[in-house]
N, C-alpha and C positions, 0 to 999 in steps of 0.2 A: 106476238113476236117471237120468231124463232130464238133459241139460246147463240150468241154470236160472243166468242171469245174477242174482245178489244184488241188483246194482242196479237192475235191473229190477221188485223188489218194494219197494212203500213200506211202510216202518217205523219206527215211534214207538217209542222206549225211553227207560226212566228208573228210578232205583232203583238198588240194589246187594243183593247176595246171591244166593239160589240164584233160578233164573229161573222166572217164570211167563208163560207163552206165550196170549195172548188171541187167539181167530179169530171173525170174525163169520161170521153165517149168509150162504145165498144172496141177493142183493140188498140186502146192506148193504156197509158198509166199516168200516176200524179205528176210525174216529170215534164210532162206537157207544160205543165204552168209555170216552171222553174222562170222564165224569162219575165213575167208579171207580178209574182209574189213580193218580189223586195218594194216595188212601187205601193201596191196594195196595202202591203205590212205598217206601212208608214202610219196608216189612219185606223186600222183595222186589225184584229186577231185575223190571221188566215189560216185555213186548215185545208190541207190539200191530201186526199186519200185515194190509194188505189183500192178499186170495188174487189171484192172476194174473186179470188181466181188471175187477178191481173197483177203486173209488176211484181212486188214482195208479198202480196196478200196471199195468205193459203185459200183455198178452193173451199168451198163450204161441202159440206156432204151432199149429195144428189146433184152435183152439179150446179152451175149458174141459172140463176131463175130472178127475173126483176124484183118478186115478191121477198124473197130471201135475202137480195144484195139490198133492198129499202130496211130490211131488219138490222143487216149489218152496219147501215149509214147511221140507224137511229140509235145502235148501240155505242 
């Protein structure tokens, strides 16, 4: 895994229980989930994040690559 600072990735969290991670597609950001997160958060912990370089997340050195994005998600 590459070194990714968690504070460089924008995340919204809510709810309690088993975690559900919501990821957006290319060209979008975590806000696409705002309409459904309240309902999901009634029964789960919901985590919506901006992939590196999207929304409010900082881009990674070297630009966007799926492998480095996966490392940021895991971090």
